[in-house]
C-alpha positions as CSV (number, residue, x, y, z in Angstrom):
1,M,-23.5,-22.3,17.7
2,N,-26.9,-20.8,17.0
3,N,-26.2,-18.7,14.0
4,L,-23.8,-17.3,11.4
5,Q,-23.0,-14.2,13.3
6,E,-21.9,-16.1,16.4
7,M,-19.7,-18.4,14.2
8,L,-18.0,-15.4,12.5
9,S,-17.4,-13.7,15.8
10,Q,-15.8,-16.8,17.2
11,I,-13.6,-17.3,14.1
12,Q,-12.5,-13.7,14.5
13,L,-11.5,-14.3,18.1
14,L,-9.6,-17.5,17.2
15,L,-7.7,-15.7,14.5
16,S,-6.8,-12.9,16.8
17,Q,-5.4,-15.5,19.2
18,R,-3.5,-17.2,16.3
19,Q,-5.5,-20.4,16.8
20,T,-5.4,-21.0,13.1
21,L,-6.3,-24.7,12.9
22,E,-9.4,-24.3,15.1
23,A,-10.4,-21.2,13.2
24,S,-10.0,-23.1,9.9
25,R,-12.2,-26.0,11.2
26,L,-14.9,-23.6,12.2
27,C,-14.6,-21.7,8.8
28,G,-15.3,-25.0,7.0
29,Q,-18.5,-25.4,9.0
30,A,-19.6,-21.9,8.3
31,V,-19.1,-22.2,4.6
32,S,-20.9,-25.5,4.5
33,A,-23.8,-24.2,6.5
34,Y,-24.0,-20.8,4.8
35,P,-22.6,-21.1,1.3
36,Q,-23.9,-17.6,0.4
37,S,-22.1,-15.9,3.2
38,W,-19.4,-13.5,2.1
39,G,-18.2,-13.3,5.7
40,A,-17.6,-17.0,5.9
41,Y,-15.4,-17.0,2.9
42,A,-13.6,-13.9,4.0
43,M,-12.8,-15.4,7.4
44,R,-11.6,-18.6,5.8
45,A,-9.3,-16.5,3.6
46,M,-7.8,-14.9,6.7
47,A,-7.2,-18.3,8.2
48,L,-5.5,-19.5,5.0
49,S,-3.4,-16.3,4.9
50,Q,-2.2,-17.0,8.5
51,Q,-1.0,-20.4,7.1
52,T,0.7,-18.6,4.1
53,K,-1.7,-20.4,1.8
54,Y,-2.1,-17.3,-0.3
55,E,-3.4,-18.9,-3.5
56,D,-6.3,-20.6,-1.6
57,A,-6.8,-17.4,0.4
58,L,-7.1,-15.4,-2.8
59,K,-9.8,-17.7,-4.2
60,N,-11.8,-17.3,-1.1
61,L,-11.4,-13.6,-1.0
62,K,-12.6,-13.3,-4.6
63,Q,-15.6,-15.5,-3.7
64,A,-16.3,-13.2,-0.7
65,L,-16.2,-10.1,-2.9
66,A,-18.6,-11.7,-5.5
67,L,-21.1,-12.7,-2.8
68,G,-20.9,-9.4,-1.1
69,L,-21.6,-7.5,-4.3
70,A,-24.3,-9.8,-5.3
71,K,-28.0,-8.9,-5.0
72,G,-30.8,-11.0,-3.7
73,N,-32.0,-12.8,-0.6
74,A,-30.2,-16.1,-0.7
75,P,-30.6,-18.5,2.3
76,G,-28.6,-17.2,5.3
77,K,-28.1,-13.8,3.6
78,E,-30.0,-12.0,6.2
79,E,-27.7,-13.4,8.9
80,D,-24.5,-12.4,7.1
81,W,-22.4,-9.4,8.0
82,E,-23.4,-6.2,6.2
83,F,-21.2,-5.7,3.1
84,N,-20.7,-2.0,3.5
85,L,-18.0,0.2,1.8
86,N,-15.5,-0.5,4.6
87,N,-15.9,-4.2,4.2
88,Q,-15.5,-4.0,0.5
89,I,-12.3,-2.0,0.9
90,S,-11.1,-4.6,3.5
91,V,-11.7,-7.5,1.1
92,L,-10.0,-5.7,-1.8
93,V,-7.0,-4.8,0.4
94,N,-6.5,-8.4,1.4
95,I,-6.9,-9.5,-2.2
96,A,-4.1,-7.1,-3.2
97,Q,-1.9,-8.4,-0.4
98,C,-2.3,-12.0,-1.5
99,E,-1.6,-11.0,-5.1
100,A,1.6,-9.3,-4.0
101,E,2.6,-12.3,-1.9
102,L,2.1,-14.5,-5.0
103,G,4.3,-12.2,-7.1
104,Q,1.3,-11.0,-9.1
105,H,2.5,-7.4,-9.1
106,A,0.4,-6.1,-12.0
107,A,-2.8,-7.5,-10.4
108,A,-1.8,-6.2,-6.9
109,I,-1.3,-2.7,-8.4
110,E,-4.6,-2.8,-10.2
111,T,-6.5,-4.0,-7.0
112,A,-4.8,-1.3,-4.9
113,S,-5.8,1.3,-7.5
114,Q,-9.4,0.1,-7.2
115,V,-9.2,0.6,-3.4
116,L,-7.9,4.2,-4.0
117,K,-10.9,4.9,-6.2
118,L,-13.3,3.7,-3.4
119,I,-11.6,4.9,-0.2
120,P,-12.7,8.2,1.3
121,R,-10.1,10.9,1.2
122,D,-10.2,11.3,5.0
123,H,-9.8,7.5,5.7
124,P,-7.1,7.0,8.3
125,H,-5.5,4.2,6.2
126,L,-5.4,6.1,2.9
127,Y,-1.7,6.8,3.2
128,E,-1.0,3.1,3.8
129,I,-2.7,2.2,0.6
130,Y,-0.4,4.5,-1.3
131,M,2.6,3.0,0.6
132,F,1.5,-0.5,-0.3
133,R,1.1,0.3,-4.0
134,G,4.4,2.1,-3.9
135,N,6.1,-0.9,-2.4
136,V,4.7,-3.2,-5.1
137,R,5.6,-0.8,-7.8
138,R,9.2,-0.6,-6.4
139,T,9.4,-4.4,-6.4
140,A,8.3,-4.4,-10.0
141,Q,11.0,-1.8,-10.8
142,Q,8.4,0.9,-11.6
143,L,10.5,3.4,-9.6
144,A,9.1,6.7,-10.9
145,E,5.5,5.5,-10.2
146,A,6.5,4.1,-6.8
147,L,8.0,7.5,-5.9
148,E,4.8,9.2,-6.8
149,D,2.9,6.9,-4.4
150,Y,5.4,7.5,-1.6
151,Q,5.2,11.2,-2.0
152,K,1.4,11.1,-1.9
153,A,1.7,9.2,1.3
154,L,4.1,11.8,2.6
155,D,1.5,14.6,1.8
156,L,-0.9,12.7,4.0
157,C,1.5,11.9,6.8
158,P,4.4,14.4,6.6
159,E,5.9,13.4,9.9
160,D,5.7,9.6,9.6
161,E,9.2,8.2,9.9
162,G,8.5,5.1,7.7
163,V,7.1,7.3,4.9
164,L,10.0,9.7,5.1
165,C,12.5,6.8,5.0
166,A,10.8,5.3,2.0
167,V,10.8,8.6,0.1
168,S,14.4,9.4,1.0
169,D,15.7,5.9,0.2
170,L,13.9,5.7,-3.2
171,Q,14.9,9.2,-4.2
172,Q,18.5,8.4,-3.5
173,Q,18.2,5.2,-5.6
174,I,16.7,7.1,-8.5
175,F,19.2,9.9,-8.2
176,D,22.2,7.6,-8.2
177,N,21.1,6.2,-11.6
178,I,20.7,9.6,-13.3
179,P,23.6,10.4,-15.7
180,E,25.9,13.3,-14.7
181,G,25.1,16.5,-16.6
182,T,21.3,15.8,-16.8
183,P,19.5,19.1,-16.9
184,A,17.3,19.9,-13.9
185,M,14.9,22.5,-12.6
186,Q,14.3,23.5,-9.0
187,V,10.9,24.6,-7.8
188,T,8.9,25.3,-4.7
189,L,5.8,23.1,-4.5
190,K,2.4,24.0,-3.0
191,N,3.0,21.7,0.0
192,G,6.0,23.9,1.0
193,Y,8.7,21.5,-0.1
194,W,11.5,22.6,-2.5
195,A,12.1,20.0,-5.2
196,T,14.3,19.2,-8.2
197,I,12.5,18.1,-11.4
198,I,14.7,15.9,-13.5
199,N,14.4,13.2,-16.2
200,T,15.5,9.6,-15.4
201,A,17.7,7.6,-17.8
202,E,14.4,5.9,-18.9
203,G,13.0,9.3,-19.9
204,K,10.5,9.6,-17.1
205,T,10.2,12.9,-15.2
206,V,10.5,12.7,-11.5
207,T,10.2,15.2,-8.7
208,L,12.9,14.8,-6.0
209,L,11.9,16.5,-2.8
210,H,14.3,18.4,-0.6
211,L,13.1,16.8,2.7
212,A,14.6,19.4,5.0
213,Q,12.0,21.9,6.2
214,P,12.0,25.0,4.0
215,S,12.9,27.3,7.0
216,A,16.0,25.2,7.7
217,A,17.2,24.8,4.1
218,Q,19.0,27.1,1.8
219,E,16.6,28.6,-0.8
220,P,17.2,26.8,-4.1
221,S,18.3,28.6,-7.3
222,N,16.3,28.2,-10.6
223,D,19.3,28.8,-12.8
224,L,21.1,25.5,-12.6
225,P,23.6,25.2,-15.4
226,K,22.5,22.6,-18.0
227,D,26.0,21.1,-18.4
228,E,26.4,20.5,-14.6
229,P,25.0,17.5,-12.7
230,V,22.6,18.3,-9.9
231,P,24.7,18.3,-6.7
232,Q,23.8,15.4,-4.5
233,E,23.2,17.5,-1.4
234,Q,20.4,19.4,-3.2
235,T,18.3,16.3,-3.7
236,T,18.5,14.6,-0.3
237,A,17.6,15.7,3.2
238,P,20.7,16.7,5.1
239,D,19.4,15.0,8.3
240,S,16.9,12.3,7.3
241,A,19.1,10.8,4.6
242,A,22.4,11.1,6.3
243,G,23.8,7.9,7.8
244,Q,21.2,5.6,6.3
245,N,22.2,2.2,5.0
246,P,21.7,2.6,1.2
247,D,20.7,-1.1,1.0
248,A,18.0,-0.8,3.6
249,K,14.5,-1.2,2.1
250,A,11.9,1.1,3.5
251,K,8.5,-0.6,3.8
252,G,5.1,0.7,4.5
253,K,3.0,-0.6,7.4
254,Q,0.8,-3.6,7.0
255,L,-2.6,-2.7,5.8
256,L,-5.0,-5.0,7.5
257,K,-4.4,-8.1,9.6
258,A,-6.7,-10.7,11.0
């Protein structure tokens, strides 16, 4: 092949066809010929991820990020892919995914948080980043924080079934662990949802959304007795939560794939 751009395009095609071994061979050639190419390292990381070699993929992604952010005109740099904001976000997202696969939950949460600082508020994948971070936080048993992420995703995609399922399932999990008689307050939020604000057993304040549409739900009262537990039907959606398997784990969509 004549240049780096052609090699990277061919690697992309091979990965899309799941021809991982041939893609890996060509990645090796690209890295050898263009050691300053962030694109070559990023493509090799994708090939390694397809082989579930996440530790090696993570190393290559970090090298890709460092090269992409570096200044200067190293040999072959002019032929490399442009390292724009979208590509930086893509590399960081894949770093977070590898960290999550390796059980490095704190690192994955931190990397996803970096993405959320960079990504435009109108980016079509913004809600997926919140879902991803929420999933990692839920795995790490950071349930209150995970719920906040799911609810932010719900604000962005209020009709997405996967997001609704994640919110409903986690709210039920949290609610089931709140001691009976815990004081609660019901409010109407700016996004139109009614909600119950209550403290968990760990002392964290959570907002449990009433997922039924306000027009179809009974208007909540703000004078809930403090010595009475919050009725379960007030914290779950009558339709979306009914009949769900309580053990079913709601997952967000994959962020980016090769």
